[in-house]
C-alpha positions as CSV (number, residue, x, y, z in Angstrom):
1,M,12.5,-17.7,-1.5
2,K,11.9,-19.0,-4.7
3,K,11.8,-16.9,-7.6
4,R,8.1,-16.4,-7.9
5,H,7.8,-14.8,-4.4
6,I,10.2,-12.7,-5.1
7,Q,8.0,-11.3,-8.0
8,K,5.2,-10.9,-5.4
9,F,7.6,-8.5,-3.8
10,V,8.3,-6.4,-6.9
11,V,4.8,-6.5,-8.1
12,L,3.7,-5.1,-4.4
13,G,6.5,-2.6,-4.6
14,I,5.4,-0.9,-7.9
15,G,1.9,-1.0,-7.1
16,L,2.6,0.7,-4.0
17,W,4.9,2.9,-5.8
18,L,2.0,4.1,-8.1
19,L,-0.6,4.3,-5.1
20,F,2.1,6.7,-3.3
21,N,2.8,8.9,-6.7
22,I,1.6,12.3,-6.9
23,P,-1.4,12.3,-9.0
24,F,-3.1,9.6,-6.8
25,I,-2.3,11.5,-3.9
26,L,-3.4,14.3,-5.1
27,L,-6.9,12.9,-5.7
28,N,-6.9,12.4,-2.4
29,N,-6.1,15.9,-1.4
30,E,-9.6,17.7,-0.2
31,A,-11.1,19.2,2.6
32,T,-13.5,16.6,3.7
33,S,-12.4,14.5,6.5
34,F,-13.4,10.8,7.7
35,L,-14.7,10.2,10.9
36,G,-12.8,13.6,12.0
37,I,-9.5,12.5,10.6
38,P,-8.4,14.1,6.8
39,I,-9.0,11.8,3.8
40,F,-5.6,12.6,2.7
41,Y,-4.2,11.0,6.3
42,V,-6.8,8.1,5.8
43,Y,-5.3,7.2,2.2
44,L,-1.9,7.3,3.4
45,F,-2.2,5.3,6.3
46,S,-4.4,2.8,4.6
47,V,-2.7,2.2,1.9
48,W,0.6,2.0,3.6
49,I,-0.9,-0.6,6.2
50,L,-2.3,-2.7,3.2
51,G,0.9,-2.9,1.6
52,I,2.6,-4.2,5.1
53,L,-0.2,-6.9,5.6
54,I,0.3,-7.7,2.3
55,S,3.8,-8.6,2.7
56,F,3.1,-10.2,6.0
57,F,0.8,-12.9,4.3
58,I,3.2,-13.4,1.4
59,I,6.0,-13.9,3.7
60,T,4.0,-16.0,6.4
61,K,2.5,-18.2,3.5
62,Y,5.4,-18.6,1.2
63,N,8.1,-18.8,4.2
64,E,10.3,-21.9,2.6
């Protein structure tokens, strides 16, 4: 991989670290639900899946 692709993963990692940090998690720690699923779990799993999809896109598009 080239250096610029590795930099994309570093930015992705920092972004995911910020989104999984305590202040953002506590913002979504409410008693409400979305389609019967607590917002807390929807937030955690959607950010997690989004990170996986973005990293998959980077790997498949820029695999050299």
